[in-house]
C-alpha positions as CSV (number, residue, x, y, z in Angstrom):
1,X,-13.2,-39.9,16.7
2,X,-11.2,-37.3,18.7
3,X,-11.6,-34.8,15.9
4,X,-15.4,-35.4,15.8
5,X,-15.6,-34.9,19.6
6,X,-13.6,-31.6,19.3
7,X,-15.8,-30.3,16.5
8,X,-18.7,-29.0,18.8
9,X,-16.2,-27.5,21.2
10,X,-14.5,-25.6,18.3
11,X,-17.9,-24.4,17.0
12,X,-18.8,-23.1,20.5
13,X,-15.4,-21.4,20.8
14,X,-16.0,-19.7,17.4
15,X,-19.4,-18.4,18.6
16,X,-18.0,-17.1,21.8
17,X,-15.0,-15.4,20.1
18,X,-17.1,-13.8,17.4
19,X,-18.0,-10.7,19.4
20,X,-14.5,-10.3,20.7
21,X,-13.1,-10.4,17.2
22,X,-15.5,-7.7,16.1
23,X,-14.2,-5.6,19.0
24,X,-10.6,-6.1,17.9
25,X,-11.5,-5.2,14.3
26,X,-13.3,-2.1,15.5
27,X,-10.2,-1.1,17.5
28,X,-8.0,-1.4,14.4
29,X,-10.5,0.8,12.4
30,X,-10.6,3.3,15.3
31,X,-6.8,3.5,15.4
32,X,-6.7,4.0,11.6
33,X,-9.3,6.8,11.8
34,X,-7.6,8.5,14.8
35,X,-4.2,8.5,13.2
36,X,-5.6,9.9,10.0
37,X,-7.3,12.7,12.0
38,X,-4.0,13.3,13.8
39,X,-2.3,13.7,10.5
40,X,-4.9,16.2,9.2
41,X,-4.5,18.1,12.5
42,X,-0.8,18.4,11.7
43,X,-1.6,19.7,8.2
44,X,-0.6,16.5,6.4
45,X,-2.4,14.2,4.0
46,X,-4.8,11.9,5.9
47,X,-3.4,8.8,4.2
48,X,0.3,8.3,5.0
49,X,1.5,5.7,2.5
50,X,1.2,2.2,1.0
51,X,1.8,0.5,4.3
52,X,-1.3,1.8,6.0
53,X,-3.4,2.1,2.8
54,X,-2.6,-1.2,1.3
55,X,-0.5,-3.5,3.5
56,X,-2.5,-3.2,6.7
57,X,-5.9,-3.8,5.2
58,X,-4.6,-6.7,3.1
59,X,-2.9,-8.2,6.2
60,X,-6.0,-7.9,8.3
61,X,-8.1,-9.4,5.6
62,X,-5.7,-12.3,5.3
63,X,-5.7,-12.8,9.0
64,X,-9.5,-12.9,9.2
65,X,-9.7,-15.4,6.3
66,X,-7.1,-17.7,7.8
67,X,-8.8,-17.5,11.2
68,X,-11.9,-19.2,9.7
69,X,-9.7,-22.3,9.4
70,X,-7.1,-21.8,12.2
71,X,-9.4,-20.4,14.9
72,X,-6.9,-18.1,16.5
73,X,-7.3,-17.5,20.2
74,X,-8.5,-14.2,21.7
75,X,-4.9,-13.5,22.9
76,X,-3.6,-13.9,19.4
77,X,-6.3,-11.6,18.1
78,X,-5.5,-9.1,20.8
79,X,-1.8,-9.3,20.0
80,X,-2.4,-8.6,16.3
81,X,-4.7,-5.7,17.1
82,X,-2.2,-4.2,19.5
83,X,0.7,-4.5,17.1
84,X,-1.2,-2.9,14.2
85,X,-2.4,-0.1,16.4
86,X,1.0,0.6,17.8
87,X,2.6,0.7,14.4
88,X,0.0,3.1,13.1
89,X,0.4,5.4,16.1
90,X,4.2,5.4,15.8
91,X,4.0,6.2,12.1
92,X,2.4,9.6,12.7
93,X,4.9,12.5,12.3
94,X,5.8,14.8,15.2
95,X,8.1,17.8,15.4
96,X,11.1,15.5,15.3
97,X,9.7,13.1,12.7
98,X,7.7,9.8,13.0
99,X,7.8,8.4,16.5
100,X,9.2,5.1,15.3
101,X,12.3,6.8,13.9
102,X,13.3,8.4,17.2
103,X,16.7,7.2,18.2
104,X,19.7,5.8,16.2
105,X,19.6,4.1,12.8
106,X,20.1,0.7,14.3
107,X,18.2,0.9,17.6
108,X,14.8,2.6,17.6
109,X,11.1,1.8,18.2
110,X,10.5,0.8,14.6
111,X,13.0,-2.1,14.9
112,X,11.5,-3.3,18.2
113,X,8.1,-3.4,16.5
114,X,9.6,-5.5,13.7
115,X,11.0,-8.0,16.3
116,X,7.5,-8.3,17.8
117,X,5.9,-8.5,14.3
118,X,8.3,-11.2,13.2
119,X,7.6,-13.2,16.4
120,X,3.8,-12.8,16.1
121,X,3.7,-13.8,12.4
122,X,5.9,-16.8,13.1
123,X,3.7,-17.8,16.0
124,X,0.5,-17.6,13.9
125,X,2.1,-19.4,10.9
126,X,3.1,-22.2,13.4
127,X,-0.6,-22.3,14.5
128,X,-1.7,-23.0,10.9
129,X,1.1,-25.3,9.7
130,X,1.6,-27.1,13.0
131,X,-1.9,-28.6,12.9
132,X,-0.8,-30.6,9.8
133,X,0.7,-34.0,10.5
134,X,2.3,-34.1,7.0
135,X,5.1,-31.7,7.9
136,X,8.1,-33.1,9.7
137,X,9.7,-30.9,12.4
138,X,12.5,-29.6,10.2
139,X,10.1,-28.8,7.4
140,X,7.8,-27.1,9.8
141,X,10.5,-24.8,11.2
142,X,11.8,-24.0,7.8
143,X,8.4,-23.2,6.4
144,X,7.6,-20.9,9.4
145,X,10.9,-19.0,8.9
146,X,10.4,-18.7,5.1
147,X,6.8,-17.5,5.3
148,X,7.6,-15.1,8.1
149,X,10.5,-13.5,6.2
150,X,8.4,-13.4,3.0
151,X,5.8,-11.5,4.9
152,X,8.4,-9.1,6.2
153,X,9.8,-8.7,2.6
154,X,6.4,-7.8,1.3
155,X,6.1,-5.1,4.0
156,X,9.5,-3.7,3.0
157,X,8.5,-3.8,-0.6
158,X,5.5,-1.6,0.1
159,X,7.8,0.9,1.9
160,X,10.1,0.9,-1.2
161,X,7.2,1.5,-3.5
162,X,5.9,4.3,-1.2
163,X,9.2,6.1,-1.1
164,X,9.6,5.7,-4.8
165,X,6.2,7.1,-5.6
166,X,6.8,10.2,-3.4
167,X,10.4,10.7,-4.7
168,X,11.8,10.2,-1.2
169,X,15.3,8.6,-0.8
170,X,14.8,5.0,0.5
171,X,16.7,4.0,3.6
172,X,18.2,0.7,2.6
173,X,19.9,0.3,6.0
174,X,16.6,0.7,7.8
175,X,15.0,-2.0,5.5
176,X,17.9,-4.4,6.2
177,X,17.6,-3.9,10.0
178,X,13.8,-4.3,9.8
179,X,14.3,-7.5,7.9
180,X,16.9,-8.8,10.4
181,X,14.6,-7.8,13.2
182,X,11.8,-9.9,11.6
183,X,14.2,-12.9,11.6
184,X,15.1,-12.4,15.2
185,X,11.5,-12.3,16.2
186,X,10.7,-15.4,14.2
187,X,13.6,-17.2,15.9
188,X,12.3,-16.3,19.3
189,X,8.8,-17.5,18.5
190,X,10.0,-20.8,16.9
191,X,12.3,-21.5,19.9
192,X,9.4,-21.0,22.3
193,X,7.2,-23.3,20.2
194,X,9.9,-26.0,20.1
195,X,10.4,-25.8,23.8
196,X,6.7,-26.0,24.5
197,X,6.4,-29.1,22.1
198,X,9.2,-30.9,23.8
199,X,8.1,-30.0,27.4
């Protein structure tokens, strides 16, 4: 009975959020086109690598498909949009190299983005899996961690394939720190979810 009563409310929420989601998707497309134009202005190829060409579109498509079931909030849509836009902007080279590589090998903007990315993915996965009553708390936490790290591993795989295709030496330390940062972000998000669930 409660689910039936919530159905009209969810349908109304979906209608209201539709235009907002279109705006968020438009912002992602605008960021992609702007960064491509930026690269051309610098005399580089417009398409940077597999992350932007393959991983970002696939991730956005997956997010949109899952949203049809999970009904992510406007804040979650805004967070995903902001993270993707920031990562694309930071990937554009400057005179000192890509902005997300500025700093040391252990602490730099790229790793902060991975912490935020891990936290956001874990948060969204919790939204999807947490709605199921079949998963016990331990299974829910484990599933969120595994799926978040799998997503991060897929991202690092695209980086490896990209560097291999362009005959650039792959930075394994950077990949390891990225992966660890994803795990830290996931731990933060899960901790906040558990605290919220238990008051």
